[in-house]
PATI-751209 format. One record per atom (N, C-alpha, C): residue in three letters; x negated, y, z negated. Coordinates in steps of 0.001 Angstrom, whole numbers, padded with zeros to 6 digits, always signed. Example, Ala and Ser with C-alpha at 12.3 -4.5 7.8 and 13.67 -1.06 7.14 Angstrom:
% residues 2
ALA-013190-005690-007800;ALA-012300-004500-007800;ALA-013200-003300-007800;SER-012850-002250-007080;SER-013670-001060-007140;SER-012900+000030-007870;
END
This chain:
% residues 345
MET-000792-001118-000060;MET-000139+000207+000115;MET-000572+001371+000208;ARG-002119+001409-000909;ARG-002977+002360-001202;ARG-003708+002392+000494;LYS-004207+001332+001121;LYS-004762+001560+002690;LYS-003931+002090+003297;VAL-002016+001811+003464;VAL-001703+002920+004175;VAL-001279+004098+003895;LEU-001341+004231+003246;LEU-000791+005814+002787;LEU-001922+006454+002484;ALA-003477+006231+002834;ALA-004367+006872+002985;ALA-004558+006776+004143;ILE-004152+005737+005475;ILE-004273+005952+006884;ILE-003095+007300+007200;VAL-001920+007243+006383;VAL-000893+008091+006568;VAL-001215+009437+006219;ILE-001962+009665+005256;ILE-002135+010819+004658;ILE-003456+011708+006174;PHE-004248+010326+006315;PHE-005446+010645+007449;PHE-004869+011277+008608;ALA-003932+010785+009199;ALA-003256+010918+010287;ALA-002443+012287+010294;MET-001771+012182+009141;MET-001239+014060+009018;MET-002092+015132+008572;LEU-003509+014809+008457;LEU-004376+015841+008510;LEU-004850+016435+010394;LEU-005243+015076+010495;LEU-005161+015079+012021;LEU-004792+016154+012515;ILE-003041+015504+012864;ILE-002494+016579+013273;ILE-002149+018129+012802;THR-002195+018005+011447;THR-002674+019661+010924;THR-003637+020278+011111;MET-005000+019495+011493;MET-006426+020514+011249;MET-006229+021702+012361;PRO-006932+022722+012514;PRO-007146+023728+013480;PRO-007734+022768+014689;ALA-007646+023582+016249;ALA-008251+022699+017387;ALA-010050+023499+017029;PHE-011116+023179+016376;PHE-012088+024138+016418;PHE-012602+024590+017761;ALA-013575+025466+017740;ALA-014192+026216+018994;ALA-015178+024788+019745;LYS-015683+024309+018580;LYS-016766+023664+018607;LYS-016715+022397+020042;GLU-015214+022098+019849;GLU-014633+021336+021158;GLU-014958+022115+022214;ILE-015268+022766+022734;ILE-015243+023781+023862;ILE-016964+023285+024133;GLU-016783+023442+025598;GLU-017800+022813+026444;GLU-018145+023940+027590;LEU-019432+024957+027154;LEU-019163+026086+028591;LEU-020076+025216+029455;THR-019796+025529+030605;THR-020668+025047+031692;THR-021322+026347+032831;GLY-022307+026653+033003;GLY-022822+027270+033627;GLY-023818+027095+035138;ALA-024189+027502+035972;ALA-025037+027140+036767;ALA-026060+028738+037246;GLY-027502+027758+038291;GLY-027745+029046+038466;GLY-029390+028718+038944;ALA-030311+030188+038652;ALA-031436+030280+038544;ALA-032285+029128+037833;THR-033364+029077+038832;THR-034155+027877+038440;THR-035381+028129+037446;PHE-035961+029464+037598;PHE-036733+030684+037106;PHE-036625+030298+035377;PRO-035264+030820+034909;PRO-035118+030750+033245;PRO-035115+029803+032891;TYR-034971+028401+033577;TYR-034465+027280+032475;TYR-034954+026999+031699;PRO-036231+026726+031608;PRO-036603+026403+030195;PRO-036043+027395+029480;PHE-036087+028803+029252;PHE-035750+029651+028389;PHE-034326+029346+027798;TYR-033606+028666+028827;TYR-031862+028857+028957;TYR-031937+027265+028469;SER-032724+026221+028885;SER-032428+024948+027739;SER-032885+024976+026557;LYS-034013+026175+025988;LYS-034529+026088+024360;LYS-033315+026759+023872;LEU-032167+028102+024574;LEU-031550+028708+023728;LEU-030501+028222+023638;PHE-029808+027188+024814;PHE-028333+026471+024567;PHE-028412+024929+023614;SER-029544+024569+023658;SER-029936+023482+022714;SER-029680+024016+021257;ILE-030229+024969+020739;ILE-030541+025593+019694;ILE-028880+026249+019307;TYR-028426+027096+020304;TYR-027418+027455+020026;TYR-026319+026482+019419;SER-026432+025590+020076;SER-025187+023944+020025;SER-025491+023954+018949;GLN-026412+023524+018239;GLN-027061+022949+016562;GLN-026318+023928+015910;LYS-026170+025016+016096;LYS-025708+025937+014829;LYS-024511+026399+015192;THR-023310+026111+016122;THR-022351+026532+016787;THR-021708+025626+016752;GLY-021873+023941+017160;GLY-021442+023674+017689;GLY-020746+022926+018826;ILE-021298+024497+019823;ILE-020505+025082+021175;ILE-021780+024248+022340;LYS-020885+023127+023033;LYS-021906+023062+024222;LYS-022211+023268+025415;ILE-023190+023496+026000;ILE-023038+024267+027307;ILE-023614+023707+028400;ASN-023041+023108+029206;ASN-023888+022286+029971;ASN-024522+023320+031335;TYR-025550+023572+031515;TYR-026341+024090+032296;TYR-027119+022986+033544;GLN-026877+023992+034777;GLN-027675+023314+035986;GLN-028482+024074+037120;ALA-029773+023749+037043;ALA-029942+024441+037797;ALA-030324+024719+039173;ILE-029583+025029+040220;ILE-029253+024643+041047;ILE-029634+026000+042007;GLY-030234+026982+041360;GLY-031650+028254+042359;GLY-030088+029305+042044;SER-030458+030657+042411;SER-029929+031673+042249;SER-028843+031703+042996;GLY-028592+031393+044403;GLY-027735+031321+045111;GLY-026654+030215+044946;GLY-027154+028965+044733;GLY-025884+028082+044510;GLY-024997+028856+042778;GLY-025907+029363+041925;GLY-024818+030142+040529;GLY-023943+031603+041295;ILE-024162+031543+042411;ILE-023472+032630+042672;ILE-022014+032331+042964;ARG-022739+031298+043996;ARG-021681+030437+045030;ARG-020392+029970+044063;GLN-020817+029433+042617;GLN-019846+028281+041792;GLN-018892+029217+041184;LEU-020076+030940+040962;LEU-019233+031232+039835;LEU-017750+032153+041087;LEU-018026+032339+042274;LEU-017266+032830+043253;LEU-016269+032027+043449;ASN-016456+031079+043149;ASN-015859+029730+043898;ASN-014708+029085+041876;LYS-015269+029929+041261;LYS-014340+029903+039693;LYS-015121+028299+039179;THR-015606+027526+039215;THR-016080+026262+038949;THR-017039+026192+037940;VAL-017296+027353+037177;VAL-018577+027547+036028;VAL-017506+028598+035608;ASP-018520+029048+033836;ASP-017723+030016+033208;ASP-018755+031176+033308;PHE-019811+030682+033945;PHE-021323+031872+033985;PHE-022136+031270+035028;GLY-022453+032455+036109;GLY-023361+031837+037141;GLY-024685+032377+036490;ALA-025686+032424+037165;ALA-027108+032762+036581;ALA-028202+033127+037984;THR-028651+034528+037631;THR-029116+034680+039234;THR-030592+035508+038700;ASP-031945+034988+039697;ASP-033341+036113+039538;ASP-032623+037443+040221;ALA-031711+037537+041638;ALA-031567+038608+042344;ALA-029978+039396+041762;PRO-030125+040427+041871;PRO-028899+040819+041424;PRO-027875+040620+042729;MET-026757+040371+042471;MET-025927+040221+043282;MET-025596+041161+044378;SER-025157+041001+045626;SER-025693+042330+046101;SER-023590+043017+046128;ASP-023896+044322+047123;ASP-022809+044966+047015;ASP-021464+043778+048125;LYS-021748+043130+048994;LYS-020845+042497+049540;LYS-020717+041198+049302;GLU-021535+040716+048181;GLU-020702+039794+047231;GLU-020088+039871+046144;LEU-020375+040836+045704;LEU-019201+041367+044118;LEU-018005+041735+045058;LYS-018037+042272+046449;LYS-016603+042583+047103;LYS-015899+041513+047337;GLU-016517+040209+047940;GLU-015869+038630+047829;GLU-015615+038577+047125;ALA-015986+038625+045736;ALA-015658+038305+044302;ALA-013808+038515+044063;GLY-014007+039732+044134;GLY-011835+039856+044370;GLY-011656+041095+043217;SER-012622+040348+041919;SER-012447+041322+040837;SER-013381+041294+040617;PRO-013909+042240+039630;PRO-015159+043000+039210;PRO-015958+041850+037943;ILE-017309+041727+038329;ILE-018371+040404+038028;ILE-019461+041432+037356;VAL-019910+041532+036475;VAL-020738+041895+035447;VAL-022268+041163+035058;HIS-022740+041888+035011;HIS-024641+041216+035271;HIS-025167+041188+033437;ILE-025552+040530+033041;ILE-025853+040966+031471;ILE-027402+040033+032010;PRO-028584+040784+031393;PRO-029843+041098+031398;PRO-030114+039702+029902;THR-030978+038729+030442;THR-031411+037912+029253;THR-032636+037748+028869;CYS-033316+038056+030343;CYS-034986+038425+029740;CYS-035700+038747+030970;LEU-037100+038767+030561;LEU-037607+039591+032103;LEU-038717+038369+032230;GLY-039223+038248+033878;GLY-040175+037431+034335;GLY-040911+038290+034964;ALA-041947+037630+035882;ALA-042584+038143+036782;ALA-043435+037233+037590;ILE-043489+037684+038935;ILE-044589+036344+039903;ILE-045770+037133+039916;VAL-047281+036251+040316;VAL-048370+036558+039926;VAL-049062+035815+041105;ILE-049973+036627+041823;ILE-050848+036971+042843;ILE-052060+035911+042347;THR-051873+034632+043277;THR-053116+033522+042073;THR-053761+032823+043594;TYR-055107+032445+043263;TYR-056120+032149+044499;TYR-056915+031431+044344;ASN-057573+030635+044934;ASN-058731+029498+044672;ASN-060288+030086+045471;LEU-060809+030817+044625;LEU-062374+031604+044674;LEU-063185+030580+044030;PRO-064609+030642+044685;PRO-065221+030407+043948;PRO-065872+030808+042582;GLY-065523+029989+041174;GLY-065421+030517+039668;GLY-064357+032024+039627;ASN-063433+031180+040257;ASN-062245+032496+040147;ASN-062176+033142+039023;PRO-062860+034526+039958;PRO-063075+035795+039094;PRO-061542+036512+038940;LYS-061581+037827+038185;LYS-060310+038476+037796;LYS-060112+039116+038803;LEU-059628+039302+039596;LEU-059113+040091+040763;LEU-058630+041402+040519;LYS-058649+042626+040987;LYS-057600+043891+040985;LYS-056718+043637+042854;LEU-055838+043848+042611;LEU-055306+044014+044272;LEU-054301+045244+044505;THR-053838+045805+045473;THR-053175+047068+045523;THR-051825+045958+046258;GLY-050610+046997+046223;GLY-049801+046381+047177;GLY-049878+046356+048345;GLU-050816+047733+049040;GLU-050959+047838+050743;GLU-051901+046556+051060;ILE-053042+046227+050204;ILE-053977+044863+050574;ILE-052860+043746+050513;LEU-052521+043455+049535;LEU-051043+042513+049714;LEU-050525+042061+050916;ALA-049811+043617+051239;ALA-048916+043252+052366;ALA-049543+043170+053477;ASP-050607+043708+053908;ASP-051708+043319+055019;ASP-052459+041520+054901;ILE-052328+041498+054024;ILE-052890+039595+053727;ILE-051761+039005+054151;PHE-050288+039491+053185;PHE-049140+038279+053724;PHE-048903+039186+055205;LEU-049170+040116+055854;LEU-048913+040173+057368;LEU-049689+039594+058025;GLY-051017+039140+057461;GLY-052111+038339+058499;GLY-052979+039237+058884;LYS-053156+040336+058419;LYS-054069+041497+059146;LYS-055416+041403+058409;ILE-055579+040743+056913;ILE-056598+041300+056097;ILE-056946+039388+056337;LYS-058279+038850+056792;LYS-057955+037593+056868;LYS-059348+037337+056269;LYS-060595+037776+055657;LYS-061516+037667+055264;LYS-061317+037597+053541;TRP-061897+036844+052854;TRP-062062+037642+050985;TRP-063155+038827+050950;ASN-063735+038897+051973;ASN-065282+040086+051841;ASN-064822+041467+052319;ASP-063649+041344+053096;ASP-063189+042572+053647;ASP-063415+043908+052953;SER-063632+044929+053381;SER-063921+046028+053098;SER-062931+046639+052029;ARG-061926+046729+052162;ARG-060997+047149+051084;ARG-060719+046377+049861;ILE-060837+044991+050207;ILE-060623+044120+048878;ILE-062028+044515+047983;LYS-063043+044238+048565;LYS-064438+044692+047889;LYS-064811+046224+047657;LYS-064009+047197+047822;LYS-063798+048228+047049;LYS-063301+048610+045893;ILE-061963+048032+045917;ILE-061800+048208+044512;ILE-062113+046908+043530;ASN-063355+045815+044408;ASN-063523+045115+043343;ASN-064862+045193+042934;PRO-065895+045886+042801;PRO-067388+046029+043302;PRO-068264+045621+042550;ASP-067894+044953+041309;ASP-068589+043855+040364;ASP-068668+042564+041075;ILE-067638+042415+041857;ILE-067362+040741+041709;ILE-067707+040399+043185;LYS-068730+039422+043441;LYS-069601+039270+044729;LYS-068207+038377+045654;LEU-067834+038880+046253;LEU-066529+038392+047181;LEU-067343+037572+048481;PRO-066615+036228+049062;PRO-067341+035193+049831;PRO-067296+035862+051012;ASN-067447+034865+052041;ASN-067777+035221+053572;ASN-066533+034075+054014;MET-064945+034071+053293;MET-064005+033048+053418;MET-063280+033506+053929;ASN-061819+032764+054832;ASN-060990+032755+055088;ASN-059962+033018+054219;ILE-058744+033587+054439;ILE-057880+033615+053398;ILE-056509+032861+054019;THR-056285+031993+053600;THR-055303+031073+053566;THR-053928+031082+052807;VAL-053266+032284+053234;VAL-051882+032383+053007;VAL-051371+031221+052439;ILE-050529+031449+050975;ILE-049729+030495+050936;ILE-048342+030764+050150;HIS-047441+031205+050821;HIS-045884+030774+050455;HIS-045153+029965+050264;ARG-043897+030113+049737;ARG-042484+029870+049682;ARG-042176+029179+050898;SER-041487+027791+050953;SER-040669+027141+052255;SER-039565+026821+051985;ASP-039121+026928+050451;ASP-037606+027293+049746;ASP-037112+028862+049662;GLY-036049+028543+049849;GLY-035635+030181+049360;GLY-035755+030243+047566;SER-035886+031192+047545;SER-036337+031541+045709;SER-036081+033238+045450;GLY-035989+033549+044033;GLY-036208+034698+043411;GLY-037348+034920+043236;SER-038656+033983+043831;SER-040133+034853+043408;SER-040434+035390+044982;THR-039568+035059+045502;THR-039767+035375+047539;THR-039218+036584+047493;PHE-038109+036834+046880;PHE-037070+037759+046869;PHE-038315+039391+046054;ILE-038297+039217+044889;ILE-039220+039784+043595;ILE-040588+040505+044603;LEU-041097+039493+045528;LEU-042240+040012+045906;LEU-042210+040269+047255;SER-040499+040126+048260;SER-040770+040898+049789;SER-039845+042236+049141;LYS-039539+042331+047868;LYS-039030+043664+047787;LYS-040169+044729+047429;PHE-041064+043955+046394;PHE-042550+044900+046361;PHE-043133+045438+047419;LEU-043033+044632+048389;LEU-043849+044988+049638;LEU-043348+046008+050721;SER-042137+045660+050445;SER-041076+046108+051317;SER-041181+047948+051119;LYS-041311+048255+049717;LYS-041565+049601+049088;LYS-042640+049882+049228;ILE-043870+049318+049305;ILE-045288+049491+049681;ILE-045696+049751+051378;SER-044982+048785+052012;SER-045275+048870+053493;SER-044079+049060+054274;ASP-044471+049846+055223;ASP-043119+050085+056460;ASP-042870+048904+057311;GLU-044343+048539+057120;GLU-044827+047377+058190;GLU-043945+046206+058260;TRP-044167+045818+056749;TRP-043882+044680+055997;TRP-042121+044374+056420;LYS-041386+046209+055719;LYS-040517+046443+055453;LYS-039557+046395+057055;LYS-040242+046868+058045;LYS-039795+046109+059587;LYS-039606+045043+060150;LYS-040789+044340+060019;LYS-041315+043142+060442;LYS-040781+042346+059849;VAL-040528+041857+058131;VAL-040584+040900+057521;VAL-039187+041071+056868;GLY-039313+042372+055827;GLY-038023+042847+054664;GLY-038327+041855+053706;VAL-036918+041915+053330;VAL-036454+041578+052046;VAL-035306+040381+052298;GLY-035825+039429+051202;GLY-034647+038057+050861;GLY-035593+037100+050285;LYS-034740+036097+049712;LYS-034878+035023+048911;LYS-035779+033811+050080;ALA-035303+033622+051544;ALA-036251+033008+052697;ALA-036689+034118+053470;LEU-037602+034194+053939;LEU-038156+034644+054816;LEU-038989+034202+056381;ARG-039063+034689+057478;ARG-039592+034510+058052;ARG-041353+034912+058335;TRP-042221+034096+057714;TRP-043425+034385+057729;TRP-044701+034740+058521;PRO-044957+035527+058617;PRO-046118+035932+059779;PRO-047119+035109+059920;THR-047515+034663+058795;THR-048543+033866+058589;THR-048778+032572+057274;GLY-049786+031593+057237;GLY-049919+030717+056300;GLY-049154+029516+056490;LEU-049022+028717+055109;LEU-048347+027202+054939;LEU-047281+027475+054075;GLY-045945+026654+054134;GLY-045241+026620+053147;GLY-045393+025646+052171;GLY-045061+025565+050662;GLY-045004+024843+049422;GLY-043583+024916+048826;LYS-042841+024049+048782;LYS-041905+024114+047990;LYS-042193+024043+046452;GLY-041077+024977+045761;GLY-041339+025615+044760;GLY-042517+025890+043756;ASN-042991+026427+042647;ASN-044085+026502+042523;ASN-044985+025551+042442;PRO-044823+024067+041862;PRO-045767+022609+042191;PRO-046157+023062+043808;GLY-045128+023181+044709;GLY-045386+022577+045953;GLY-046637+023853+046233;VAL-046599+025333+045990;VAL-047702+026224+046698;VAL-048755+026231+045664;ALA-048785+026284+044182;ALA-049615+025450+043306;ALA-050571+024582+044240;GLY-050111+023102+044432;GLY-050873+022345+044502;GLY-051691+022363+046177;LEU-051274+023526+047065;LEU-051577+024133+048405;LEU-052856+024935+048265;ILE-052484+025758+046658;ILE-053828+026550+046347;ILE-055120+026032+045998;ARG-054307+024727+045347;ARG-055483+024248+044854;ARG-056540+023244+045186;GLN-055859+022580+046549;GLN-056303+022140+047780;GLN-057133+022806+048585;ILE-056852+024237+048741;ILE-057777+025152+049741;ILE-058062+025836+049259;PRO-059822+026031+049438;PRO-060818+026601+048699;PRO-060236+028437+050014;GLY-060276+029606+049197;GLY-059396+030625+049820;GLY-058189+031047+050010;SER-057680+030004+049201;SER-056205+030528+049732;SER-055517+031291+048900;LEU-054628+031964+048679;LEU-054147+032764+048200;LEU-052331+032540+048460;GLY-051521+032750+047389;GLY-050280+032495+047173;GLY-049711+033659+046128;TYR-048229+032952+045593;TYR-047529+033755+044601;TYR-046669+032757+044233;VAL-046523+032703+042470;VAL-046058+031558+042128;VAL-045711+032120+040336;GLU-044692+031999+039423;GLU-044018+032198+038171;GLU-045098+032634+037222;LEU-045220+033403+036421;LEU-046054+033894+035652;LEU-046121+032575+034460;VAL-044833+032016+034132;VAL-044888+030915+033542;VAL-045297+029720+033646;TYR-045314+029762+035256;TYR-046477+028601+035456;TYR-047294+028857+035031;ALA-047986+029780+035979;ALA-049455+030407+035927;ALA-049734+029985+035051;LEU-049438+030350+033521;LEU-050035+030031+032253;LEU-050319+028757+031915;GLN-048908+028068+032098;GLN-048932+027096+032068;GLN-049598+025749+032780;SER-050223+025940+033872;SER-050865+025855+034489;SER-052325+026048+034630;LYS-052732+027639+034310;LYS-054284+027941+033667;LYS-054691+028125+035281;MET-053508+029045+035641;MET-053879+029304+037408;MET-054696+030704+037281;PRO-055491+031591+038160;PRO-055886+032350+037514;PRO-055463+033594+038114;PHE-055185+034507+037988;PHE-054063+035582+038748;PHE-054624+037292+038580;ALA-054357+037866+039508;ALA-054805+039178+039860;ALA-054271+040432+038784;SER-054496+041434+038400;SER-054038+042746+038187;SER-053909+043164+039494;ILE-052461+043980+039303;ILE-052127+044653+040399;ILE-051797+046235+040366;LYS-051894+047017+041250;LYS-052028+048231+040628;LYS-050247+048467+041121;ASN-049768+049558+040260;ASN-048386+049914+040110;ASN-048357+051519+040165;ALA-046926+052009+040254;ALA-046801+052999+040928;ALA-047299+054335+039860;SER-048048+054160+038840;SER-048462+055025+037786;SER-050027+055257+038519;GLY-050454+054670+039368;GLY-052186+053744+039083;GLY-052920+053313+038752;LYS-052496+052675+037770;LYS-053337+051347+036941;LYS-053085+050215+037527;PHE-054402+049307+037322;PHE-054015+048174+037549;PHE-054037+047172+036237;ILE-052656+046540+036251;ILE-051939+046029+035514;ILE-051920+044408+035422;GLU-052535+044295+034669;GLU-052519+042861+034644;GLU-051112+042243+033815;PRO-050953+040727+034194;PRO-049300+040534+034094;PRO-049371+039525+032975;SER-048379+039940+031872;SER-048414+038963+030677;SER-047310+039587+029713;ILE-046684+038455+028882;ILE-045528+039061+028260;ILE-044883+040492+027819;LYS-046282+041468+027399;LYS-046143+042920+027158;LYS-045757+043554+028430;SER-047025+043365+029642;SER-046779+044446+030396;SER-045071+044300+031293;VAL-044768+042896+031503;VAL-043536+042968+032112;VAL-042441+042858+030957;SER-042407+042921+029885;SER-041571+043821+029269;SER-041952+045452+029185;ALA-042825+045807+029484;ALA-042941+047204+029535;ALA-042437+047720+031426;SER-041968+047092+031843;SER-042021+047328+033437;SER-040150+047911+033004;ALA-039769+047767+032048;ALA-038265+047662+032295;ALA-038170+048843+031018;GLN-039249+049342+030412;GLN-039362+050629+029830;GLN-038638+052014+030782;THR-037582+051893+031522;THR-037546+052982+032441;THR-036049+053004+032523;GLU-035495+053934+033155;GLU-034229+054116+033365;GLU-033288+052773+033634;ILE-032342+052590+033035;ILE-031291+051090+033299;ILE-030443+051451+033999;PRO-029624+051143+034740;PRO-028235+051948+035394;PRO-027309+051122+034540;PRO-025811+051639+034008;PRO-025123+050754+033544;PRO-024536+049463+033721;ASP-025006+048884+035174;ASP-024280+047520+035853;ASP-025743+047213+035084;THR-027034+047153+035074;THR-028501+046354+034711;THR-028718+045712+036346;ARG-027794+046546+037261;ARG-028679+045675+038837;ARG-030131+046784+039398;VAL-031013+046838+038319;VAL-032074+047340+038380;VAL-033032+046575+039207;ASP-034086+047547+040265;ASP-034937+046905+040808;ASP-036099+047302+040076;LEU-036934+046246+039481;LEU-038023+046931+038031;LEU-039545+046589+039413;THR-039350+045867+040682;THR-040561+046149+041299;THR-041079+047739+041617;ASP-042726+047463+041156;ASP-043035+048615+041946;ASP-042588+049938+040701;THR-042374+048917+039627;THR-041516+050377+038067;THR-042561+051664+038068;LYS-041829+052395+037560;LYS-042387+053829+037082;LYS-042820+053478+035927;ALA-042957+052551+034703;ALA-042885+052530+033436;ALA-044774+052448+033656;PRO-045248+053225+032992;PRO-047043+053719+032959;PRO-047589+052375+032772;ASP-047216+051465+032042;ASP-047841+050178+031764;ASP-047070+049095+032127;GLY-046329+049229+033131;GLY-045295+048124+033726;GLY-046175+047141+034825;TYR-045931+045717+034184;TYR-046575+045267+035754;TYR-045712+045365+037185;PRO-045887+045258+038328;PRO-045308+045513+039432;PRO-044621+044850+039817;LEU-044414+043744+039729;LEU-044148+042019+040133;LEU-043070+041974+038980;SER-042494+042277+038518;SER-041562+042330+037543;SER-040529+042300+037533;SER-039016+041559+037042;SER-037816+041215+037159;SER-037042+040747+035886;PHE-035694+041657+035912;PHE-034412+040684+034815;PHE-034748+039175+035532;THR-033875+038926+034510;THR-032986+037049+035085;THR-031543+037528+034495;TRP-030666+037866+035129;TRP-029376+037478+034615;TRP-028048+036544+034574;ILE-027296+036405+033823;ILE-026235+035887+033586;ILE-025083+036425+034200;ILE-024187+035913+034814;ILE-023091+036610+035579;ILE-021578+036353+035440;VAL-020888+036685+035006;VAL-019459+036756+034199;VAL-018428+037598+035441;TYR-017313+037133+035149;TYR-016196+037837+035568;TYR-015703+038283+034059;LYS-015395+039723+034479;LYS-015076+040974+033910;LYS-014157+040626+032799;GLU-012601+040322+033867;GLU-011724+039946+033435;GLU-011514+038805+033296;GLN-011649+037732+031732;GLN-011964+036703+031792;GLN-010749+035676+031757;LYS-009264+036857+032004;LYS-007879+035794+032110;LYS-007647+035471+033534;TYR-008080+034020+034103;TYR-008287+033442+035361;TYR-007869+032616+035312;ASN-007473+031688+036568;ASN-007302+029841+036691;ASN-006686+029760+035666;ASP-006971+028503+034576;ASP-005964+028564+033272;ASP-007190+028854+032086;ARG-008524+029768+032308;ARG-008528+030005+031130;ARG-008238+030466+029551;THR-008824+029795+028912;THR-007643+029858+027449;THR-008931+031592+026558;LYS-008052+032214+025960;LYS-008461+033037+025206;LYS-009841+032665+024605;GLU-009493+031594+023598;GLU-010865+030627+022917;GLU-011610+030772+024077;ARG-011819+030166+025003;ARG-012886+029756+025638;ARG-013648+031293+025663;ALA-013041+032250+026332;ALA-013834+033672+026660;ALA-014194+034109+025200;GLU-013537+033730+024542;GLU-014418+034291+023491;GLU-015833+033868+023130;GLU-015794+032300+022875;GLU-017054+032128+023284;GLU-017980+032318+023822;LEU-017582+032551+025270;LEU-018632+032765+026318;LEU-019384+034040+025633;VAL-018613+035129+025504;VAL-018814+036466+024828;VAL-019612+036015+023486;LYS-019585+035449+022715;LYS-020005+035426+021523;LYS-021592+034574+022195;LEU-021973+033727+023033;LEU-022871+032925+023591;LEU-023746+034544+024197;LEU-023182+035348+024886;LEU-023920+036020+025682;LEU-024504+037394+024739;TRP-023694+037472+023559;TRP-024074+038581+022282;TRP-025024+038044+021831;TRP-025206+036744+021320;TRP-026606+036279+020729;TRP-027629+035831+021562;ILE-027013+035580+023206;ILE-029104+035618+023645;ILE-029352+036881+023794;ILE-028621+037956+023555;ILE-029376+039610+024425;ILE-029744+039830+022758;HIS-029862+039187+021720;HIS-030214+039616+020379;HIS-030799+038525+019557;ASP-030305+037609+018888;ASP-031068+036713+018142;ASP-031607+035704+019122;GLY-031158+035503+020215;GLY-032140+034659+021593;GLY-033348+035419+021714;GLN-033510+036335+021692;GLN-035126+037110+022223;GLN-035983+036255+021698;LYS-036170+036408+020452;LYS-036729+035623+020033;LYS-038017+034754+020186;TYR-036898+033986+020975;TYR-037323+032512+021560;TYR-038252+032684+022944;ALA-038331+033488+023820;ALA-038871+034123+024711;ALA-040370+033623+024591;PRO-041328+035081+023823;PRO-042486+034811+023988;PRO-043070+033369+024033;GLU-042467+032533+023387;GLU-043206+031384+023112;GLU-043038+030556+024137;LEU-042048+030757+024983;LEU-042184+030053+026353;LEU-042430+031035+027252;SER-043332+032165+027286;SER-043568+032769+027653;SER-043161+033871+028972;TYR-041754+033965+028432;TYR-040736+035340+028856;TYR-041256+036308+028263;SER-040550+036867+028636;SER-040699+038913+028195;SER-038776+038944+027650;PRO-039142+039207+026396;PRO-037765+039837+025602;PRO-037650+040924+026476;LEU-035864+041486+026296;LEU-035588+042450+026691;LEU-036057+043925+026133;SER-036213+044448+026989;SER-036921+045915+026256;SER-035420+046604+025187;GLU-035599+047666+024143;GLU-034820+048281+023685;GLU-033375+049206+023831;ASN-033825+049598+025875;ASN-033089+050135+026342;ASN-032403+049430+027506;ALA-032518+048427+027354;ALA-031723+047178+028294;ALA-030791+046453+027408;ILE-031289+046049+026407;ILE-030568+045462+025287;ILE-029084+046431+025005;LYS-029712+047720+024700;LYS-028238+048803+024545;LYS-027321+048903+025855;VAL-027741+048770+026807;VAL-027149+048281+028393;VAL-026868+047247+028042;ALA-027038+046013+027816;ALA-026232+044795+027984;ALA-024842+044802+027130;GLU-025217+045128+025470;GLU-023998+045410+024388;GLU-022733+046530+025508;ASN-023196+047398+026088;ASN-021891+047969+026666;ASN-021520+046897+027563;ILE-022044+046102+028435;ILE-021891+045769+029459;ILE-020874+043891+028820;ILE-021333+043864+027177;ILE-020847+042247+026973;ILE-019573+043397+026598;LYS-019552+043956+026102;LYS-018400+044763+025158;LYS-017555+045408+026167;SER-017793+045041+027581;SER-016591+045569+028401;SER-015690+044604+029148;ILE-016079+042803+028741;ILE-015442+041824+028973;ILE-014115+042032+028101;THR-013391+041564+028927;THR-011827+041736+028653;THR-011177+040693+028856;TYR-009757+040054+028175;TYR-008804+038642+027911;TYR-007359+039845+028476;GLU-006661+039790+029231;GLU-005992+040232+029718;GLU-005991+041696+028995;GLY-006649+042125+030056;GLY-006903+044003+029916;GLY-007366+043999+028549;LYS-007644+043442+027728;LYS-008191+043871+025905;LYS-009735+043336+025983;PRO-010498+044648+025220;PRO-011715+044069+025360;PRO-011773+042847+023889;ILE-012590+041434+024380;ILE-012567+040148+023462;ILE-013677+040657+022480;LEU-014757+041546+022578;LEU-015849+041573+021349;LEU-015023+043013+020838;LYS-014817+042801+019467;LYS-014507+044246+018429;LYS-015774+044534+017681;
END
């Protein structure tokens, strides 16, 4: 009798218990670049709150498409959505910066010296106009380095990537010739060089080919112990890429929608090949069959990422958001609504 009574009481408790938020599983897809950072964040957040986050690193373009198709709670991208893509959405989409990253120019030279390079020199290397390492323009800004009489073999990404977008955006600002002949994009028609898929493909070719030069993400270069150059910024300083100098790149005016281009940053100590990476969501969360609880959990996650989550960025070689970027991100998250009413109060 006692056993039967206990079962009845337990059943009644199950019926009367509220549906806890931790039963919600949020889904996201997009950029591969911040995946190690997001993987760490989502694991910690799940342990703290019980909210599960399923994130698929399928590339920025894929993340944008899945959000437009409304098959995920959030997308992720290394390149901000274009006006055309935003118009296609039909309903406003907001960009929340989550951290900063950068690409570095890496190479294979005897002794792998610490080089200095300018945007003008890089543009002409990637255009195939500067062909030798001992070119007078490279020697002039590296007077203390004995540069070899070796051919420069350009290595670039063969797949579409945010890294290519960042590099091409920077070169298009510096070189009119690059802008006209090649332009800006995640995938390009390269004038010269060999293509490698992803950071591993580019790095593998650089290691194999003496005299080669290419670009990889800073995180990958640090983890793989690859040499990289200091790049001249808009203030005329040669800046070595680091967590500090990448964060400094955002110490500049951030527009209200955060769709800012940080390449060739005006920040005096900022590294010029830096970029935000963003999580993108619909501003109005009442769509399809979304519940208010689901929208609330998404907003709580976003708020946690731009505050408590930032402390995990440096240990993974990402740069945390600058204070001014956090303030703008706060305003964006506060603007997210459900049935027209702000979710965060």
